[in-house]
ZADO-1210 file (C-alpha; in nm, 4 decimals, padded with zeros to 6 digits):
<atoms>
<atom x="03.1505" y="01.1309" z="-04.7957" code="MET" pos="1"/>
<atom x="03.1294" y="00.8697" z="-04.5010" code="ILE" pos="2"/>
<atom x="02.8098" y="01.0164" z="-04.3917" code="ARG" pos="3"/>
<atom x="02.6583" y="00.9924" z="-04.7191" code="CYS" pos="4"/>
<atom x="02.7536" y="00.6318" z="-04.7736" code="LEU" pos="5"/>
<atom x="02.6201" y="00.5633" z="-04.4127" code="TRP" pos="6"/>
<atom x="02.2890" y="00.7411" z="-04.5489" code="LEU" pos="7"/>
<atom x="02.2781" y="00.5175" z="-04.8668" code="LYS" pos="8"/>
<atom x="02.3205" y="00.2008" z="-04.6569" code="LYS" pos="9"/>
<atom x="02.0314" y="00.3367" z="-04.4484" code="LYS" pos="10"/>
<atom x="01.7950" y="00.4122" z="-04.7410" code="VAL" pos="11"/>
<atom x="01.8891" y="00.0635" z="-04.8939" code="SER" pos="12"/>
<atom x="01.8318" y="-00.1105" z="-04.5801" code="ASP" pos="13"/>
<atom x="01.4621" y="00.0381" z="-04.5461" code="PHE" pos="14"/>
<atom x="01.3727" y="-00.0156" z="-04.9125" code="ILE" pos="15"/>
<atom x="01.4752" y="-00.4137" z="-04.8485" code="ASP" pos="16"/>
<atom x="01.2527" y="-00.3991" z="-04.5468" code="PHE" pos="17"/>
<atom x="00.9600" y="-00.2619" z="-04.6868" code="LEU" pos="18"/>
<atom x="01.0112" y="-00.5024" z="-04.9909" code="LEU" pos="19"/>
<atom x="01.0437" y="-00.8097" z="-04.7556" code="PHE" pos="20"/>
<atom x="00.7281" y="-00.6651" z="-04.5703" code="LYS" pos="21"/>
<atom x="00.4935" y="-00.6268" z="-04.8596" code="SER" pos="22"/>
<atom x="00.6160" y="-00.9572" z="-04.9751" code="SER" pos="23"/>
<atom x="00.4809" y="-01.1172" z="-04.6369" code="GLN" pos="24"/>
<atom x="00.1584" y="-00.9559" z="-04.6644" code="THR" pos="25"/>
<atom x="-00.1408" y="-01.1637" z="-04.8114" code="LYS" pos="26"/>
<atom x="-00.4038" y="-00.9381" z="-05.0228" code="ILE" pos="27"/>
<atom x="-00.7409" y="-01.0121" z="-04.8901" code="LYS" pos="28"/>
<atom x="-01.0100" y="-01.0672" z="-05.1442" code="GLU" pos="29"/>
<atom x="-01.2834" y="-00.8075" z="-05.1124" code="PRO" pos="30"/>
<atom x="-01.6315" y="-00.9368" z="-04.9531" code="LYS" pos="31"/>
<atom x="-01.8980" y="-01.0148" z="-05.1790" code="THR" pos="32"/>
<atom x="-02.1830" y="-00.7804" z="-05.0988" code="ARG" pos="33"/>
<atom x="-02.5414" y="-00.9053" z="-05.0620" code="ALA" pos="34"/>
<atom x="-02.7942" y="-00.7045" z="-05.2741" code="PHE" pos="35"/>
<atom x="-03.0536" y="-00.5556" z="-05.0389" code="GLY" pos="36"/>
<atom x="-02.8680" y="-00.6432" z="-04.7469" code="PHE" pos="37"/>
<atom x="-03.0386" y="-00.2940" z="-04.5784" code="PHE" pos="38"/>
<atom x="-03.3746" y="-00.3366" z="-04.7210" code="LYS" pos="39"/>
<atom x="-03.6359" y="-00.2550" z="-04.4520" code="ASP" pos="40"/>
<atom x="-03.3745" y="-00.1472" z="-04.2094" code="LYS" pos="41"/>
<atom x="-03.3544" y="00.2162" z="-04.2823" code="VAL" pos="42"/>
<atom x="-03.6884" y="00.4321" z="-04.3069" code="LYS" pos="43"/>
<atom x="-03.7121" y="00.7970" z="-04.4121" code="MET" pos="44"/>
<atom x="-04.0259" y="00.9996" z="-04.2959" code="SER" pos="45"/>
<atom x="-04.2748" y="01.1063" z="-04.5886" code="SER" pos="46"/>
<atom x="-04.1593" y="01.4793" z="-04.5283" code="ASP" pos="47"/>
<atom x="-03.8151" y="01.4319" z="-04.5932" code="PHE" pos="48"/>
<atom x="-03.8076" y="01.6686" z="-04.9031" code="ASP" pos="49"/>
<atom x="-04.0126" y="01.9124" z="-04.7325" code="GLU" pos="50"/>
<atom x="-03.8236" y="02.2293" z="-04.6238" code="PRO" pos="51"/>
<atom x="-03.6843" y="02.2707" z="-04.2620" code="ILE" pos="52"/>
<atom x="-03.8826" y="02.5137" z="-04.0663" code="SER" pos="53"/>
<atom x="-03.5941" y="02.6085" z="-03.8907" code="ASP" pos="54"/>
<atom x="-03.4113" y="02.7723" z="-04.2134" code="PHE" pos="55"/>
<atom x="-03.7115" y="02.9835" z="-04.2711" code="ASP" pos="56"/>
<atom x="-03.5644" y="03.3083" z="-04.1763" code="LYS" pos="57"/>
<atom x="-03.2189" y="03.2094" z="-04.3818" code="TYR" pos="58"/>
<atom x="-03.4353" y="03.1279" z="-04.7245" code="MET" pos="59"/>
<atom x="-03.6345" y="03.5048" z="-04.7110" code="GLU" pos="60"/>
</atoms>
């Protein structure tokens, strides 16, 4: 019975700690993203959608 009370006290202390810690942390506002930020930074080859010749034997 004493161990049970000790365990309840430990759990209660831990919950109090978590509540205190969560009240201390500030919620960060998400940064707004600029539309078109990566424009002209990523280029795809013209044959991107073409089948890859290395996989020919698997596609037969």
